[in-house]
C-alpha positions, 0 to 999 in steps of 0.5 A, a space after each residue: 545479519 539478515 534480521 539486522 539489515 531488515 531493521 537498520 533501514 532508512 526512515 521515511 521522513 513522515 516518521 521523524 516528527 513521530 519518533 521525536 514525540 515518542 523520544 520526548 514522552 519516553 524522557 518524561 516517563 523516565 522522570 516519572 518512574 524508570 520502568 515506565 521509561 523503558 516501556 517508552 523506549 520500547 514504543 520509540 523503537 517500534 515507531 522507528 521500525 514502523 516508519 522504516 522505508 527499504 529500498 526495493 528491487 522492482 521487476 523489469 518487464 512490460 505489462 507487469 503490475 506490482 503490489 503497492 503495499 507490504 502486507 497480506 492479500 485479503 480479497 481477490 475478486 470482482 469489484 466496482 471502483 470507487 465511483 468518484 474516479 469516473 471509471 464506470 459501474 462495471 466490476 473489475 478484478 480487485 486485489 486487496 492488500 491488508 497492512 498490519 502495524 508491523 508491515 512497511 506502510 510506504 505505498 508504491 505505484 503498481 504501474 507506469 503512466 500518468 495520474 488521471 484522477 485523484 479523489 479523497 473521501 472521508 469515512 469510517 475507521 472500521 477494521 480494514 480487513 473487512 470488505 465493507 471497508 472499501 466502501 465505508 472507510 476514509 480513502 484516497 482513490 488514484 486513477 492511473 493510465 498506462 501509455 498503451 491506454 490501460 487503466 488502474 485504480 489504487 485505493 488507500 483505505 484507512 484502518 482501524 487504527 489508521 488516522 492519516 492518508 498521505 498521497 504525494 501525487 498530483 493530477 496529470 503527474 507521470 509515475 513509474 512503477 515501484 516509485 514511492 507515492 504515499 504512506 498510511 499511518 498506523 495499519 490499513 489497506 490498499 486496493 488495486 483494480 485492474 483492467 477488465 479481463 486481467 487474471 490476478 497472480 496472487 491469492 488470499 493469504 499470500 504475502 506481498 512486498 511493495 514494489 516487488 511482487 507481481 500482481 498481474 501480467 498483461 505484457 506480450 507474453 504474460 505469466 498467466 498465459 504461460 502457466 496455462 500452456 504449461 497446464 
């Protein structure tokens, strides 16, 4: 039953045209040769699965930074945010989440606040799992500021087979943590840059769920502080 629920979920509107294209090609393949048609059916079902857009239960709490993407944490460590965002040249804690072609690719806001800057930069399409993808690949960068003045960066990075980054945000727009803001097709990465001094609560190899997994906690009683007290 749980497996069935994970498959029968809403489809993101960006996926309808691709599913239709796959379905038309499948009909053509059936006309050519029936076994090819069944291959088309499998690919069409995969396309629908790729564009699934399930609801998420966003954690409630002041100062939580939520994962913007489903996937696996690839890198955690200091890095300088994209220069086009104007956030300075000092390194900040960075969390890189790699999405493969089987992950949900709908991206969600990591924090509540306001969009301070947006910047798109064309680039290469090397493997998004590599560190150099942050600087070399096509990317959409987003600078967010919370009500208490904290600033974060979210960077959508195209991958080896990704050829389209969708970001629906506008400069000056107010956003809420966990809400959808974009999507990347078909395999990619999302980087999150925290405020200097913030402690990431995830590690490389850990699986994240967009809108649910807590990446950091800078609230009045942050998780990291409570864990340190226990130790």
